[in-house]
C-alpha angles and dihedrals in degrees: 000000000000120000091249091049091048090050090050091052092050091048091050093050092047094242091127131014149153123240099240094156095046091055094042095121089062090055091045089053092050091049093047090051092049092045093050089051090051093049092049090050090051092049096046104035103017125201123303100228117201124236090262086073102029100034126238141122140286117208119195114196132195121247112312137173092223114113124237091248093052092045090052090052096050092043093054091045093050096046105029089227136097113275134202114206126192128182114233128215090250091062091254128115135245109212117191118191116183122206094020113149113235089230090062096044095089092055092047091049091053092048092048091052090054096045096043092043096234134122115274090221090058094057112094115210125198113189127199120190120219092238091056090049090052090053091052091049093049092049091049092053091045091051091049092049093050090049092053093048093049091048092053093047093048095048092045089054099039096042122356140291094265091060090046091054092046092049091049092051090049091051092049088048091055093046094049093050093047094048090045091056089053089054091049097049096035097229116159120259109227135163085272088061091053090051089051092050093051090047095053092046089058091047092049091049091050093056091045093050091052090057092043091052091055090046092050091052095043095049096049109130088354093153090062093069136056102206102089139024121227092255091055092051089048091051090051089052091055093047091047092060098032100101091043091053092048093049095049092045095050092047090050094046096052098070092036090051089051090054093048104040102027103027099034099029113028099028094037098234091148094174088071091063096074094067102022095057093052090048095047097047093038095050091050093045091046093053089048096048095047090057105030104028116023102050096039088053090053088053092051091050096041097047090059088073116102091231092055091045090052091047092052090049091052093047093050092045091052092049092048090052091049091048091051089056091046091246135122117243089227091060092064096078131247124298115240089238096057113122117242093249093048090050091050091049091050092052091049090050092055091055092065 
């Protein structure tokens, strides 16, 4: 067995582990700092919405000797609006002009043909009206809202409302960070970006549900034993799925990173950035939130219950009594009411 696989087995059996839940306030502080940075970036710089949302025109020219800088200058002069120019592999140019009225597009196209020294008939123009862009934006927000509602309903039914609330907070956390990064780097937000956001929300939810499923199984009849508190069972659930979460995240990030850094950066295929950045940041944020945010939040909510407070008091009292006798609580034998998973975890713990 590989070292990573051996570590994963030990984590699953509870032989080794890291106290994620015990250090949760550190992770909360890190997340709050990142979230504040994202919100400030949104407030100061805003989001660079693509023409699909604002309306405008995209002109694709045939091969031309005019440089990107010169083409940007003549495009802005001809249209009176900011222009984004990209060089295509064919030697032609892709000129994107946001906010351009469709009535003025014909005149801009004619002027571009003259300035870029190409035939007007060879310039392809794709026009997007502002009203159509508003419809796309409204549908995107509606789809996102429906997704969030369905997620909360499903988790509340499959698990409990505390897990639904924690998962929703983790999803909002991932969304805020991803959108904040877009504001910081200035990449355009396009329909591809929205697709990327919905994709990473599903991925983040998947990782979170895996941990929640282990927690649900491990905490079954937890109040009938006095070996572990709820937070300790929750921490074991995180450790038990840790290597799996790392493996799936790394495998998912490798192709997305290739799109973003090699395709969009090194090779200059800028159109890949709109979806690859949202996927890359969102996947990383989703893996982080499922481990460091979602489950610790469940612990904070769950341990407010009187039953969990009483359980913690009994567990600590038992350990204090055992320590006074110079014994280990785990040497006293298993209670008849211990759940099978708690018993297995206790046995694994004694093998350390």
